[in-house]
C-alpha positions in Angstrom: -97.6 -117.6 153.5 -95.7 -120.9 153.1 -92.5 -118.9 154.2 -93.8 -117.1 156.8 -95.5 -120.7 158.5 -91.8 -122.2 158.3 -93.3 -124.6 155.4 -89.8 -123.7 153.4 -90.0 -126.7 151.2 -93.6 -126.0 149.8 -92.4 -122.1 149.6 -89.3 -123.3 147.7 -91.1 -125.2 145.5 -93.6 -122.6 144.7 -91.1 -120.0 143.9 -88.9 -122.1 141.5 -92.9 -123.0 139.8 -93.2 -119.4 139.6 -89.5 -118.7 138.1 -90.1 -121.4 135.6 -93.6 -119.9 134.6 -92.1 -116.4 134.1 -88.4 -116.3 134.2 -88.1 -112.7 133.5 -90.0 -111.6 136.6 -87.1 -110.6 139.1 -89.1 -110.6 142.0 -89.5 -114.6 141.8 -86.1 -115.0 141.8 -85.5 -112.8 144.6 -87.8 -114.0 147.1 -86.4 -117.4 146.5 -82.8 -116.4 146.9 -84.3 -115.2 150.4 -85.7 -118.4 150.8 -82.5 -120.1 149.9 -80.5 -117.7 152.6 -82.5 -118.4 155.3 -82.0 -122.2 154.7 -78.1 -121.3 154.5 -78.2 -122.3 150.9 -75.8 -119.3 150.3 -74.4 -120.3 147.0 -78.1 -121.3 145.7 -79.3 -117.7 147.0 -75.7 -116.0 145.2 -77.1 -117.8 141.8 -80.5 -116.1 142.3 -79.6 -112.7 143.4 -77.1 -112.6 140.2 -80.4 -113.4 138.2 -82.2 -110.7 140.1 -79.5 -108.0 139.3 -79.4 -109.2 135.7 -83.1 -108.7 135.2 -83.2 -105.7 137.3 -79.7 -103.6 138.3 -81.2 -101.3 140.4 -82.9 -103.6 142.6 -81.9 -102.4 145.9 -83.1 -105.5 147.8 -81.2 -107.8 145.8 -77.9 -105.5 146.5 -78.2 -105.6 150.2 -78.9 -109.5 149.8 -75.6 -109.9 147.8 -73.8 -108.0 150.5 -75.3 -110.4 153.4 -74.5 -113.5 151.0 -70.5 -112.2 150.4 -70.6 -111.7 154.2 -71.4 -115.5 155.1 -69.4 -116.8 152.6 -66.3 -115.0 154.1 -65.6 -112.4 151.3 -65.6 -108.8 152.9 -64.5 -107.3 149.6 -67.4 -108.4 147.5 -69.5 -107.5 150.2 -68.4 -104.1 150.7 -68.8 -103.6 146.8 -72.3 -104.6 147.2 -73.0 -102.2 149.7 -71.3 -99.3 147.8 -73.4 -100.5 144.9 -76.5 -100.2 146.8 -75.7 -96.8 148.3 -75.0 -95.6 144.7 -78.6 -96.1 144.0 -80.2 -95.8 147.9 -77.7 -93.0 149.6 -80.0 -92.8 152.5 -79.5 -96.4 153.0 -78.3 -95.8 156.8 -77.6 -99.9 156.9 -75.7 -100.2 153.9 -73.7 -96.8 154.7 -72.8 -98.2 158.0 -71.9 -101.7 156.9 -69.9 -99.9 154.1 -67.8 -97.7 157.3 -67.6 -101.4 159.3 -66.2 -103.3 156.3 -63.6 -100.8 155.6 -62.4 -100.4 159.0 -62.3 -104.2 159.2 -60.3 -103.9 155.7 -58.1 -101.5 156.4 -59.1 -99.0 153.8 -58.5 -95.4 154.7 -61.9 -93.2 154.5 -60.3 -90.1 154.7 
């Protein structure tokens, strides 16, 4: 509710409280990572996404977020790796497939 109504400081506190109560619940970390990304705290978001993936390596939402974070941080190579990892577990994700094509073109990687 707080996140959807732009009460970000409240949402951040709630997600942090949830994480403190159950640090093994990947979705708590993922929600806070999303909020931090929305607040342009890409380093904080990255740390939370890394925790999500340590708990749940096949969390495709976190992998997608990881790609977006690396793009915002200016690291297209790591973004490409995140999207490739995502497509390995979710091959029909058209957005990730398109991002792979775009990033390979940008990086000059031959796709043939």
